[in-house]
Residue frames as a rotation matrix with the C-alpha (Angstrom) as fourth column:
MET 1
-0.659 0.613 0.435 -160.62
0.721 0.352 0.596 98.46
0.212 0.707 -0.674 -12.12
ALA 2
-0.921 0.370 0.119 -163.15
-0.378 -0.924 -0.054 101.18
0.090 -0.095 0.991 -12.64
LYS 3
-0.527 0.824 0.207 -166.77
0.314 0.415 -0.854 100.91
-0.790 -0.386 -0.477 -11.60
LYS 4
-0.733 0.377 0.566 -169.39
0.577 -0.095 0.811 100.99
0.359 0.921 -0.148 -14.30
LYS 5
-0.476 0.604 -0.639 -171.80
0.342 -0.542 -0.768 103.88
-0.810 -0.584 0.051 -13.98
THR 6
-0.293 0.462 0.837 -174.61
0.918 -0.107 0.381 104.94
0.266 0.880 -0.393 -16.24
PHE 7
-0.962 -0.092 -0.258 -175.16
0.161 -0.952 -0.261 108.67
-0.221 -0.293 0.930 -16.37
GLY 8
-0.623 0.781 -0.042 -178.66
-0.703 -0.536 0.466 110.03
0.342 0.320 0.884 -16.11
SER 9
-0.650 0.396 -0.649 -180.02
0.373 0.910 0.181 107.08
0.662 -0.124 -0.739 -14.18
LYS 10
0.345 0.909 0.234 -183.11
0.104 -0.285 0.953 107.38
0.933 -0.305 -0.192 -11.98
LYS 11
0.423 -0.241 -0.873 -181.09
0.889 0.295 0.350 106.80
0.174 -0.925 0.339 -8.81
ASP 12
-0.642 -0.759 -0.106 -179.02
0.766 -0.639 -0.069 109.97
-0.016 -0.125 0.992 -9.34
GLU 13
-0.481 0.516 0.709 -182.02
0.158 -0.744 0.649 112.12
0.862 0.424 0.276 -10.24
GLN 14
0.536 0.806 -0.252 -183.82
0.364 0.048 0.930 111.47
0.762 -0.590 -0.267 -6.95
LYS 15
-0.134 -0.654 -0.744 -180.88
0.984 0.001 -0.179 112.46
0.118 -0.756 0.644 -4.74
GLY 16
-0.942 -0.301 0.148 -181.19
0.299 -0.954 -0.034 116.16
0.152 0.012 0.988 -5.55
SER 17
-0.404 0.861 0.308 -184.98
-0.186 -0.407 0.894 116.29
0.896 0.305 0.324 -5.65
ASP 18
0.003 0.408 -0.913 -185.48
0.794 0.554 0.250 114.94
0.608 -0.726 -0.322 -2.11
ARG 19
-0.565 -0.279 -0.776 -184.40
0.736 -0.596 -0.321 118.23
-0.373 -0.753 0.542 -0.47
GLN 20
0.374 0.684 0.627 -186.92
0.807 -0.573 0.144 121.03
0.458 0.452 -0.766 -0.65
MET 21
-0.607 -0.711 -0.355 -185.31
0.792 -0.578 -0.195 124.42
-0.066 -0.400 0.914 -0.25
ALA 22
0.662 0.749 0.007 -186.70
0.749 -0.662 -0.026 127.89
-0.015 0.022 -1.000 0.43
LYS 23
-0.340 -0.721 0.604 -185.15
0.650 -0.644 -0.403 131.24
0.680 0.256 0.687 -0.42
VAL 24
0.512 0.461 -0.725 -185.21
0.855 -0.351 0.381 133.51
-0.079 -0.815 -0.574 2.65
ILE 25
-0.217 -0.519 0.827 -184.52
0.470 -0.798 -0.377 137.24
0.856 0.307 0.417 2.59
VAL 26
0.364 0.242 -0.899 -183.98
0.928 -0.180 0.327 139.05
-0.083 -0.953 -0.290 5.91
ALA 27
0.406 -0.164 0.899 -183.79
0.277 -0.915 -0.292 142.85
0.871 0.368 -0.326 6.11
LYS 28
0.167 -0.411 -0.896 -181.43
0.975 -0.068 0.213 144.58
-0.149 -0.909 0.389 8.55
LYS 29
0.966 0.180 0.188 -181.20
0.200 -0.975 -0.093 148.29
0.167 0.127 -0.978 9.26
THR 30
0.080 -0.996 0.038 -177.71
0.864 0.050 -0.501 149.77
0.498 0.073 0.864 8.79
ALA 31
-0.349 -0.341 -0.873 -176.11
0.827 -0.550 -0.115 152.76
-0.441 -0.762 0.474 10.49
ASN 32
-0.992 -0.096 -0.087 -177.20
0.040 -0.864 0.502 155.22
-0.123 0.494 0.861 7.78
ASN 33
-0.271 0.962 0.034 -180.92
-0.371 -0.072 -0.926 154.47
-0.888 -0.264 0.376 8.29
LYS 34
-0.080 0.210 -0.974 -180.84
-0.969 0.213 0.125 152.34
0.233 0.954 0.186 5.16
TYR 35
0.605 0.367 0.706 -181.66
-0.551 0.833 0.039 148.67
-0.575 -0.413 0.707 4.86
GLY 36
-0.494 -0.731 -0.470 -179.37
-0.869 0.435 0.237 145.84
0.031 0.525 -0.850 3.88
TYR 37
0.625 0.779 -0.054 -180.69
-0.781 0.623 -0.052 142.46
-0.007 0.074 0.997 2.83
LYS 38
-0.561 -0.717 0.413 -179.35
-0.699 0.678 0.226 139.01
-0.443 -0.162 -0.882 3.61
GLU 39
0.415 0.662 -0.624 -180.34
-0.896 0.416 -0.155 136.28
0.157 0.624 0.766 1.20
ALA 40
-0.634 -0.634 0.443 -179.98
-0.704 0.710 0.009 132.56
-0.320 -0.306 -0.897 1.91
MET 41
0.033 0.580 -0.814 -181.18
-0.616 0.653 0.441 129.18
0.787 0.486 0.379 0.67
VAL 42
-0.619 -0.129 0.775 -182.41
-0.768 0.307 -0.563 127.13
-0.165 -0.943 -0.289 3.64
ASP 43
-0.908 0.368 -0.201 -184.09
0.320 0.918 0.234 123.74
0.271 0.148 -0.951 4.03
ARG 44
-0.275 0.894 0.354 -187.86
-0.111 -0.396 0.912 124.18
0.955 0.212 0.208 4.05
ASP 45
0.448 0.461 -0.766 -188.15
0.628 0.447 0.637 122.74
0.636 -0.767 -0.089 7.57
ASP 46
-0.152 -0.661 -0.735 -185.56
0.980 -0.198 -0.024 125.15
-0.130 -0.724 0.678 9.03
VAL 47
-0.195 0.086 0.977 -187.03
0.540 -0.822 0.181 128.44
0.819 0.563 0.114 7.75
GLN 48
0.778 0.579 0.244 -188.60
0.118 -0.516 0.848 129.57
0.617 -0.631 -0.470 11.04
ASP 49
0.645 -0.623 -0.442 -185.40
0.668 0.179 0.723 128.83
-0.371 -0.761 0.532 12.98
PHE 50
-0.310 -0.783 0.540 -183.33
0.941 -0.333 0.057 130.79
0.135 0.526 0.840 10.46
ILE 51
0.118 0.444 0.888 -185.65
0.307 -0.867 0.392 133.81
0.944 0.226 -0.239 10.70
LYS 52
0.951 0.251 -0.182 -185.54
0.231 -0.179 0.956 133.77
0.207 -0.951 -0.228 14.53
GLN 53
0.306 -0.920 -0.243 -181.74
0.867 0.164 0.471 133.64
-0.393 -0.355 0.848 14.54
ASN 54
-0.581 -0.603 0.546 -181.36
0.802 -0.539 0.258 136.55
0.139 0.588 0.797 12.11
LYS 55
0.477 0.803 0.357 -184.04
0.637 -0.596 0.488 138.80
0.605 -0.006 -0.796 13.53
GLU 56
-0.457 -0.630 0.627 -183.01
0.031 -0.716 -0.697 142.05
0.889 -0.299 0.347 15.21
């Protein structure tokens, strides 16, 4: 037997909206004296940790 599910219910909408994300861009210098960029979506609370880990 299949479970009944209503699409577009309030319960499903709140699952995705609970996480607040931040887009972080970190620049790294390459061998040719040019810069490369790393782009990532990170939880808002973990931004400082992500920057510290990817810093030169």
